[in-house]
C-alpha positions as MATLAB code, in Angstrom:
seq = 'MQKVLFIFQFILKTSLIFAIAFIWLRFYLNSLWLAIGISVAITLVVLWILGAINKKRGVKANLKIKEKEEAENMFLSLLTDESPLSFFLNLAKSRHKNSKMIDDMILIEEEENENTILVPFIRLSPLSPDDINQILKKCSSFSASKIVITCNEYDKVCNSFIKNFTKDIVLIDKFETYALLYKEYDFYPEITQQYKKPKKLTFKDILASAFNRSKTKSYLFCAMVFLVSSLWIKMNVYYCIMSSLLLLFALISFINPKYNKKKERKIL';
ca = [
      19.016   -1.274   -1.102;
      16.464    1.214   -2.433;
      19.257    3.643   -3.375;
      21.164    0.886   -5.204;
      17.990   -0.124   -7.044;
      17.273    3.511   -7.946;
      20.826    3.975   -9.330;
      20.547    0.735  -11.322;
      17.163    1.763  -12.775;
      18.504    5.226  -13.657;
      21.576    3.799  -15.439;
      19.435    1.277  -17.334;
      16.877    3.933  -18.339;
      19.602    6.344  -19.473;
      21.395    3.626  -21.447;
      18.222    2.572  -23.241;
      17.308    6.151  -24.212;
      20.858    6.801  -25.442;
      20.981    3.513  -27.365;
      17.684    4.160  -29.171;
      18.770    7.692  -30.162;
      22.284    6.598  -31.176;
      21.105    3.682  -33.343;
      18.921    5.915  -35.525;
      21.316    8.871  -35.607;
      24.246    6.628  -36.552;
      22.107    5.243  -39.370;
      21.596    8.716  -40.853;
      24.829   10.488  -39.808;
      28.337    9.633  -41.022;
      30.105   11.310  -38.108;
      30.406    9.049  -35.051;
      31.102   11.902  -32.609;
      28.235   13.983  -33.938;
      25.872   11.033  -33.422;
      27.176   10.544  -29.884;
      26.851   14.267  -29.061;
      23.285   14.548  -30.355;
      22.357   11.267  -28.611;
      23.632   12.623  -25.304;
      21.611   15.833  -25.792;
      18.449   13.852  -26.662;
      19.002   11.624  -23.621;
      19.287   14.631  -21.284;
      16.127   16.239  -22.728;
      14.109   13.016  -22.459;
      15.326   12.466  -18.874;
      14.291   16.037  -17.988;
      10.814   15.514  -19.471;
      10.388   12.170  -17.693;
      11.578   13.755  -14.446;
       8.984   16.537  -14.712;
       6.193   14.019  -15.418;
       7.246   11.738  -12.552;
       7.432   14.711  -10.176;
       3.780   15.566  -10.825;
       2.775   11.932  -10.508;
       4.791   11.652   -7.296;
       2.889   14.522   -5.660;
      -0.439   12.903   -6.536;
       0.745    9.470   -5.415;
       1.982   10.833   -2.084;
      -1.301   12.651   -1.570;
      -3.221    9.444   -2.175;
      -0.990    7.529    0.218;
      -1.446   10.184    2.902;
      -5.221   10.191    2.475;
      -5.299    6.400    2.606;
      -3.376    6.447    5.890;
      -5.754    9.088    7.257;
      -8.786    7.028    6.228;
      -7.417    3.961    8.002;
      -6.509    5.920   11.138;
      -9.895    7.654   11.203;
     -11.733    4.356   11.021;
      -9.543    2.928   13.803;
     -10.264    6.028   15.909;
     -14.019    5.648   15.366;
     -13.740    1.956   16.165;
     -12.248    2.727   19.579;
     -14.547    5.698   20.199;
     -17.272    5.158   22.801;
     -19.884    6.981   20.700;
     -18.933    6.939   16.992;
     -22.580    7.565   16.041;
     -22.346   11.072   17.509;
     -19.729   11.977   14.931;
     -21.908   10.805   12.027;
     -24.906   12.622   13.476;
     -22.929   15.877   13.616;
     -21.643   15.257   10.097;
     -25.208   14.815    8.797;
     -26.443   17.877   10.707;
     -23.769   20.060    9.116;
     -25.913   20.033    5.956;
     -29.165   18.352    6.941;
     -30.679   19.977   10.013;
     -33.484   17.429   10.237;
     -31.179   14.584   11.210;
     -31.610   12.442   14.289;
     -30.130    9.345   15.850;
     -32.355    6.279   16.106;
     -30.776    3.243   17.757;
     -27.573    2.680   15.766;
     -28.678    4.634   12.680;
     -28.932    8.245   11.529;
     -32.250    9.251    9.969;
     -31.973   12.221    7.596;
     -35.448   13.594    6.925;
     -36.007   15.440    3.681;
     -39.035   16.891    1.923;
     -41.490   14.651    0.021;
     -40.411   11.628    2.086;
     -37.059   11.437    0.293;
     -35.473   10.340    3.556;
     -32.031    8.785    3.858;
     -30.811    6.396    6.547;
     -27.102    6.444    7.312;
     -25.880    3.245    8.992;
     -22.301    3.336   10.322;
     -21.191   -0.311   10.479;
     -18.145    0.294   12.675;
     -16.621   -3.159   12.882;
     -13.350   -4.666   11.730;
     -15.057   -7.628   10.087;
     -16.146   -7.092    6.458;
     -19.788   -6.268    5.828;
     -21.587   -9.408    4.642;
     -24.982  -10.046    2.986;
     -26.248  -11.297    6.357;
     -25.290   -7.975    7.950;
     -27.066   -6.083    5.177;
     -30.173   -8.204    5.683;
     -30.210   -7.409    9.404;
     -29.773   -3.695    8.688;
     -32.653   -3.731    6.193;
     -34.917   -5.348    8.784;
     -34.144   -2.509   11.209;
     -34.784    0.097    8.516;
     -38.077   -1.436    7.395;
     -40.050    0.502   10.017;
     -38.867    3.839    8.577;
     -39.811    5.470    5.311;
     -36.571    5.987    3.458;
     -35.705    6.006   -0.235;
     -31.983    5.524    0.323;
     -29.892    3.533    2.797;
     -26.180    4.357    3.044;
     -23.989    1.860    4.901;
     -20.448    2.829    5.824;
     -18.054    0.061    6.829;
     -14.441   -0.996    7.058;
     -14.803   -3.127    3.936;
     -17.476   -5.264    2.310;
     -17.517   -8.619    0.572;
     -17.687   -8.510   -3.225;
     -20.888  -10.551   -3.179;
     -22.618   -7.649   -1.399;
     -22.804   -5.648   -4.637;
     -24.820   -8.424   -6.225;
     -26.925   -8.966   -3.106;
     -28.193   -5.363   -2.826;
     -29.517   -5.500   -6.410;
     -32.278   -7.806   -5.163;
     -33.977   -4.915   -3.346;
     -36.001   -2.003   -4.701;
     -34.500    0.484   -2.238;
     -31.419    2.459   -3.217;
     -28.688    0.844   -1.091;
     -25.229    2.399   -1.132;
     -22.195    0.635    0.332;
     -19.007    2.610    1.022;
     -15.847    1.303    2.656;
     -13.509    3.376    4.842;
     -11.682    4.858    1.834;
     -14.899    5.730   -0.022;
     -16.279    7.160    3.231;
     -13.233    9.409    3.458;
     -13.595   10.615   -0.142;
     -17.392   10.811   -0.452;
     -18.376   11.913    3.055;
     -15.496   13.401    5.033;
     -13.947   15.350    2.150;
     -17.294   16.249    0.605;
     -18.650   17.607    3.891;
     -15.249   18.887    5.042;
     -15.996   17.139    8.313;
     -13.409   14.723    9.669;
     -13.288   12.495   12.758;
     -10.505   13.234   15.188;
      -7.587   10.833   14.850;
      -6.987    9.400   18.319;
      -5.513    6.064   17.225;
      -2.973    5.332   14.511;
      -1.826    2.176   12.815;
       1.877    1.608   13.245;
       3.810    1.960   10.015;
       6.032   -0.976    9.056;
       9.615   -0.354   10.051;
      11.970    0.409    7.157;
      14.817   -2.034    6.696;
      18.218   -0.615    7.601;
      21.605   -1.890    6.462;
      22.060   -3.382    9.935;
      18.775   -5.296    9.537;
      19.948   -6.678    6.195;
      23.233   -7.818    7.738;
      21.399   -9.382   10.666;
      19.225  -11.340    8.255;
      22.085  -12.302    5.931;
      24.372  -13.539    8.721;
      21.848  -15.189   10.988;
      22.803  -18.702   12.067;
      19.839  -20.109   10.150;
      21.608  -19.104    6.908;
      24.714  -21.235    7.658;
      23.364  -24.370    5.961;
      22.395  -22.431    2.835;
      25.878  -20.928    2.463;
      27.500  -24.321    3.045;
      25.229  -26.008    0.501;
      26.005  -23.399   -2.173;
      29.731  -23.648   -1.455;
      29.564  -27.443   -1.774;
      27.794  -27.097   -5.128;
      30.672  -24.990   -6.433;
      33.282  -27.380   -5.043;
      31.554  -30.479   -6.431;
      31.137  -28.749   -9.801;
      34.890  -28.255   -9.917;
      35.279  -32.065  -10.186;
      33.869  -31.898  -13.715;
      34.675  -28.306  -14.624;
      38.187  -26.943  -14.395;
      38.548  -24.814  -11.255;
      39.133  -21.175  -12.133;
      39.368  -17.930  -10.196;
      35.572  -17.466  -10.217;
      34.950  -20.787   -8.436;
      37.716  -20.090   -5.932;
      36.358  -16.648   -5.061;
      32.717  -17.735   -4.823;
      33.472  -20.879   -2.794;
      35.687  -18.919   -0.397;
      33.103  -16.154    0.029;
      30.278  -18.617    0.695;
      32.358  -20.546    3.221;
      33.354  -17.252    4.867;
      29.682  -16.218    5.063;
      28.806  -19.600    6.569;
      31.549  -19.149    9.170;
      30.402  -15.612   10.045;
      26.776  -16.750   10.328;
      27.714  -19.615   12.600;
      30.157  -17.948   15.014;
      29.145  -14.266   15.048;
      27.213  -13.668   18.290;
      26.089  -10.167   17.191;
      23.437  -11.535   14.836;
      22.529  -14.595   16.883;
      21.336  -13.114   20.159;
      18.308  -14.792   21.689;
      15.666  -12.358   22.805;
      14.223  -13.233   26.185;
      10.512  -12.611   26.387;
       8.657  -12.268   29.662;
       5.047  -13.370   29.637;
       4.116  -12.178   33.147;
];
C-alpha cells in the first residue's frame, strides 16, 4: 500500500509541475512541441532539486526517529533497573566530582553554594504538581539554587506550577533528558529493555482484514445499494461489475476458512 501511495504521489507531483510549466510556456511559445520539451526538462530539474532536498530532510528525520526510540528504550531500561540512581550519580560525577547520592536525589555541590539537586523521577506516570511539591519538601533541607527533575513526561500544568517558587526548577522529560543530559555529557544508560515496534502490515494482513467474515454484511449492504439503485437508474456495465464484485467479496469473506480461523488462547 505504501508503494502504491508513493507512486500515486509521484505521478501527481510530476503532473502538477509539468502542467504549471506547460501552461506558461504555451502562453509565450507558438510551438507546441517546443513547449512540451522545455516543460519536460523543467519538470526533471525540479524533481531532481526536490529529491536532493528531501534526501537531506530524510537523513535528519531518520536520525530524530532513531534518537526518539533510543530515549524511550533508555527510560524503559532505567525503569526496570534495580538502581537507576547509580547511573545518574555516575553521569553527574563525569563532570562534577563533588556529587553524592542522598536518598533518591543527587546533590551536586558547587562553589559559592550554587548547588544543584538532580531528581530522577523514574516512573511511568506523568509528573504532577503534587509530585513536584513532595520533591520540593525533600529538597528544602538542602541549600540548592537549582532543582532539575527528570521524568517520563510531565503534565502541562506543571510549567505554570513551578513559577510559584523562587528556586530555579527545571523539568525535562525522557526526550529532553536524552538531548540535554545524555548527549551533552556523552553518557548514556545501557539499553537492556526495548519497546516492541508495531508490526508492519503485509499484503496478507490486508487480505485477512478485507476478507474477514465480519466484512460480509458490509459487502452485501453495498451490493444491495447498487442493485436497488438500478430500479431507478438504468443498469449499465458499471453497476453490473460493482455489484458482482461486492457479492463475490461477500461470498469469499463468508466461506473462506483461511481468513476466519479462530485462535485458541490458553489462560493457564
